[in-house]
C-alpha positions in Angstrom: 8.2 -58.6 -43.4 8.8 -56.2 -40.4 8.4 -52.7 -41.9 10.1 -49.7 -41.1 7.3 -48.0 -38.9 6.9 -51.7 -36.9 10.7 -51.6 -35.8 10.2 -48.1 -34.9 7.9 -48.9 -32.9 9.2 -52.5 -32.1 12.1 -50.2 -31.4 10.3 -47.8 -28.2 11.1 -49.2 -24.5 14.9 -49.4 -25.6 14.5 -45.4 -25.0 14.4 -46.2 -21.8 17.9 -45.2 -20.1 19.8 -45.6 -17.0 20.8 -42.0 -15.4 23.5 -43.8 -13.1 24.7 -45.9 -16.6 24.9 -42.6 -18.3 26.8 -40.6 -15.8 29.5 -43.6 -15.5 30.1 -43.9 -18.6 30.4 -39.8 -18.5 33.2 -40.0 -15.5 35.4 -42.9 -17.4 35.4 -41.5 -20.6 36.3 -38.1 -19.0 39.1 -38.4 -16.2 40.5 -41.7 -19.4 40.4 -38.6 -21.9 42.2 -35.8 -19.0 44.5 -38.8 -17.9 45.7 -39.5 -21.6 46.4 -35.7 -22.4 48.3 -35.0 -18.6 50.8 -38.4 -20.2 50.9 -36.6 -23.1 52.1 -34.0 -21.8 54.1 -35.5 -19.5 55.7 -38.3 -22.5 56.7 -35.7 -24.1 59.3 -34.4 -22.8 61.0 -37.7 -22.9 60.0 -39.4 -26.1 58.0 -37.4 -28.9 57.5 -40.9 -30.7 55.3 -42.1 -28.0 53.9 -39.0 -27.7 52.7 -39.1 -30.5 51.5 -42.7 -30.6 49.4 -41.6 -27.8 47.9 -39.2 -29.0 45.6 -42.1 -30.9 43.6 -43.0 -28.3 43.3 -39.0 -26.8 41.5 -38.6 -29.7 39.0 -41.7 -29.2 37.9 -40.6 -26.1 37.7 -36.8 -27.2 35.4 -38.9 -30.4 33.6 -40.2 -28.0 33.1 -37.5 -25.0 31.6 -35.9 -28.0 29.1 -38.8 -29.2 27.8 -37.9 -25.2 27.4 -34.6 -26.2 25.5 -35.8 -29.4 23.3 -38.2 -27.4 22.5 -35.2 -25.0 21.4 -33.2 -28.1 19.1 -35.7 -28.5 17.3 -36.3 -24.9 18.7 -39.7 -24.8 21.7 -39.3 -21.8 19.2 -38.5 -19.0 16.7 -38.4 -18.1 16.5 -34.7 -17.5 16.0 -32.5 -20.5 17.9 -29.4 -18.8 20.4 -31.9 -17.2 21.6 -33.0 -21.3 21.5 -29.6 -22.2 23.7 -28.3 -19.5 26.2 -31.8 -19.6 25.9 -30.9 -22.9 27.1 -27.7 -22.6 30.1 -28.6 -21.0 31.3 -30.9 -23.1 30.7 -28.3 -26.0 34.2 -26.6 -24.5 36.5 -29.9 -25.2 34.9 -30.7 -28.6 34.9 -27.7 -30.4 31.1 -27.9 -31.0 28.5 -24.9 -30.4 25.7 -27.4 -28.2 22.8 -25.5 -29.4 23.5 -24.5 -32.8 24.9 -28.0 -33.3 22.0 -29.5 -31.4 19.7 -27.6 -34.2 21.2 -28.3 -37.4 21.4 -32.0 -35.8 18.0 -32.4 -35.6 17.5 -31.1 -39.2 19.8 -33.1 -40.7 17.3 -36.2 -39.4 14.1 -34.8 -39.9 15.7 -35.4 -44.0 17.7 -37.7 -43.8 17.5 -39.6 -47.2 15.9 -36.7 -48.6 17.0 -35.5 -51.8 14.9 -32.5 -51.9 16.6 -31.1 -48.3 19.6 -32.4 -48.4 22.8 -29.1 -47.3 21.6 -28.9 -43.3 24.0 -31.2 -41.5 25.0 -33.1 -44.0 27.7 -34.2 -46.7 26.9 -32.2 -49.7 26.1 -34.5 -53.1 24.7 -33.8 -56.0 22.5 -35.9 -58.1 24.9 -36.8 -61.9 22.4 -33.9 -63.6 23.1 -31.4 -60.8 27.0 -31.9 -61.5 26.7 -31.8 -65.0 24.8 -28.6 -64.9 27.2 -26.7 -62.7 29.7 -25.9 -65.5 33.3 -25.9 -65.6 34.2 -24.3 -62.7 31.3 -25.9 -60.3 32.9 -29.4 -61.2 36.3 -28.7 -60.6 35.1 -27.2 -56.8 32.9 -30.4 -56.6 35.5 -32.5 -57.5 38.0 -30.6 -54.8 35.2 -30.6 -52.0 34.6 -34.3 -52.3 38.8 -35.1 -52.7 39.1 -37.6 -49.7 42.6 -34.4 -48.5 39.8 -32.3 -48.4 37.0 -34.3 -46.6 39.2 -35.8 -43.9 41.8 -33.6 -43.8 41.4 -29.7 -44.0 38.1 -30.1 -43.7 37.7 -31.5 -40.2 40.8 -28.5 -39.4 37.9 -25.5 -40.3 34.9 -27.3 -39.4 35.9 -27.5 -36.0 38.7 -24.8 -35.6 36.8 -21.8 -37.4 33.1 -22.4 -38.8 31.9 -22.7 -35.6 34.2 -20.2 -33.8 31.7 -17.7 -36.0 28.9 -16.3 -34.5 26.9 -15.8 -38.1 26.6 -19.0 -38.8 23.8 -19.5 -36.4 22.0 -16.7 -36.7 19.4 -17.7 -39.0 18.7 -19.9 -36.0 18.2 -17.3 -33.5 19.0 -15.6 -30.0 19.9 -19.2 -28.5 22.4 -20.7 -31.1 24.1 -17.5 -31.5 25.0 -16.9 -28.2 26.3 -20.3 -27.5 28.3 -20.2 -30.2 29.7 -17.2 -28.4 29.5 -18.2 -25.2 31.5 -21.2 -25.8 33.8 -19.2 -28.0 34.5 -17.4 -24.2 35.0 -21.0 -22.5 37.2 -21.7 -25.1 39.7 -19.1 -24.5 39.1 -19.3 -21.2 40.3 -22.8 -20.5 42.9 -22.7 -23.2 43.9 -19.7 -21.1 44.2 -20.8 -18.2 46.3 -23.8 -19.5 48.7 -20.9 -21.6 49.5 -20.5 -18.1 50.0 -22.7 -16.5 52.0 -25.0 -19.3 53.4 -22.3 -21.7 52.3 -21.2 -25.1 53.7 -24.2 -27.4 52.7 -27.3 -24.9 49.5 -27.0 -24.2 49.3 -26.9 -28.4 51.5 -29.3 -29.0 49.3 -31.3 -26.7 46.6 -30.9 -27.6 45.8 -29.3 -30.9 46.8 -33.3 -32.4 44.5 -34.7 -30.2 41.9 -32.1 -31.6 43.0 -32.9 -35.9 43.2 -36.7 -34.8 39.3 -36.8 -33.7 37.9 -34.5 -35.4 39.3 -36.4 -38.7 37.6 -39.8 -37.4 34.7 -38.1 -36.2 33.6 -36.8 -39.9 35.2 -39.9 -41.3 32.5 -41.8 -39.4 29.5 -39.2 -40.5 30.2 -39.4 -44.2 30.2 -43.4 -43.4 27.2 -43.3 -42.0 24.9 -42.2 -45.4 27.6 -42.5 -48.1 27.9 -46.0 -48.5 27.1 -48.3 -51.8 23.2 -49.5 -50.2 21.9 -45.9 -49.1 18.4 -45.0 -49.6 17.4 -41.5 -51.3 14.0 -40.6 -52.3 12.5 -37.1 -53.3 9.6 -35.9 -51.4 6.4 -37.7 -52.9 8.4 -40.7 -52.0 10.4 -40.3 -48.8 9.1 -41.6 -45.8 11.7 -40.8 -42.2 10.9 -44.7 -41.2 12.4 -46.1 -44.7 14.9 -43.0 -44.8 15.9 -44.1 -41.8 16.3 -47.8 -41.7 18.0 -47.9 -45.6 19.2 -45.0 -45.9 22.0 -45.2 -42.6 24.6 -48.2 -42.4 25.4 -50.6 -39.7 29.1 -49.9 -39.5 30.5 -52.8 -37.6 33.4 -52.0 -36.8 36.4 -54.0 -34.4 34.8 -53.9 -30.6 37.6 -51.1 -29.1 36.5 -48.6 -32.2 32.7 -49.3 -31.3 33.9 -48.3 -27.7 35.6 -45.3 -28.6 32.9 -44.0 -30.9 29.6 -45.0 -28.8 28.2 -47.4 -30.9 27.8 -44.3 -33.3 28.5 -47.0 -36.3 24.6 -48.6 -35.4 23.9 -45.4 -37.0 20.9 -46.5 -38.9 18.8 -48.1 -35.6 19.8 -44.5 -33.6 18.8 -42.9 -36.9 15.1 -45.5 -36.7 15.4 -44.5 -32.5 17.2 -41.2 -32.0 16.1 -41.2 -28.0 17.3 -44.9 -27.4 20.8 -43.8 -25.1 24.0 -45.1 -27.0 24.8 -48.3 -24.8 21.5 -49.5 -25.2 22.4 -49.9 -29.1 23.8 -53.2 -29.3 21.2 -54.5 -26.7 18.8 -54.0 -30.0 20.8 -56.1 -32.1 21.3 -59.0 -29.4 17.2 -58.8 -29.8 16.7 -58.1 -33.0 20.2 -60.1 -35.1 18.4 -59.6 -38.6 18.6 -55.9 -37.6 22.5 -56.3 -38.4 22.7 -57.4 -41.7 20.5 -54.0 -43.2 23.3 -51.8 -44.3 25.4 -53.6 -43.5 29.8 -52.1 -43.8 33.0 -53.1 -42.6 35.6 -51.3 -42.0 37.2 -52.1 -45.0 34.6 -51.8 -47.2 33.9 -48.6 -45.5 37.2 -47.5 -47.8 35.6 -47.9 -51.4 33.5 -45.3 -50.0 35.1 -42.6 -50.6 35.1 -42.5 -54.2 30.9 -43.1 -53.8 30.3 -39.0 -54.8 27.0 -38.5 -57.0 24.1 -39.3 -57.1 22.6 -41.5 -59.8 18.4 -41.2 -59.5 18.1 -43.8 -62.6 19.6 -46.3 -60.6 18.9 -45.0 -57.6 22.3 -45.5 -56.0 25.7 -43.9 -54.9 27.8 -43.8 -58.1 32.3 -42.3 -58.7 32.8 -39.6 -61.6 34.2 -42.9 -63.6 30.5 -44.0 -63.2 28.9 -41.2 -63.7 31.0 -40.7 -67.4 29.6 -44.3 -68.4 26.4 -43.5 -67.7 26.3 -40.8 -69.8 28.5 -41.8 -72.5 26.5 -45.0 -73.1 23.4 -43.2 -74.4 25.4 -41.8 -76.4 26.8 -44.4 -78.1 23.7 -45.7 -78.2 22.2 -43.4 -80.7 25.2 -43.5 -82.8 24.2 -47.0 -83.8 
């Protein structure tokens, strides 16, 4: 049986990308997004329904632009670190995600993913059953509200992209480059939005752009959620934690239909991305074609992913994510046995 460490070595040749391919992928995605945006604006005067339907692919194009920015943050899209950084910073104006701040936070996420003692950096907040019970009434209520789908996938994305990532103080602890990146991104955003408002008017711009941002933000949070919050995920405490094992077993292979794989930049092949984050997004399918056995690790379909929403607590005894209802059963069962 091939170990996670051996798989990491086998994947090393796929880190080599192609700058022409990367520029091509960036160009067609950006052009498609801008064309879709203009089309929504044009048809909104005659059909609100048609404009609303066009928001869906526009949100998909914006998700894909974020995934290109994501690859820049891993120094994976282009061969030059400088090109990766400046392309990522430019895309930040569209994705509303300050590049330098996000790159640092995301690197911390990769460094400690699957480690129960290093939760909290770039993760969906997840408590163990024992931690949840120790919270007290208000703490448990707050956690239940936080893990409610309406908060996680509707209100949360608006807060993260429209408010949290606009505030410089969230990046102060990362140093000057990070908080300056937040400020400069905000300035660029203000300049771009002001220009669009001047050309189109305030409400036409807001009513076209906000739904696109909302659709892409919600989809992005959902993708991130199912990449680590699934039934067969893998978490360990520091003494037993291993980066490669956590990457391969603690990240899912979200096997979506082909169009959605394209819009999401193959980020659903997340176990391979965590195992070797320098692989460009367009080469991840090549790995699965060469090593089809990797497609069986952590694989979940769209229908299966819907069930992941109820998985909210990590049970260290059974080493799996459980629902609130399952957690109650694990707590009361020993009590019943003791009473007998």
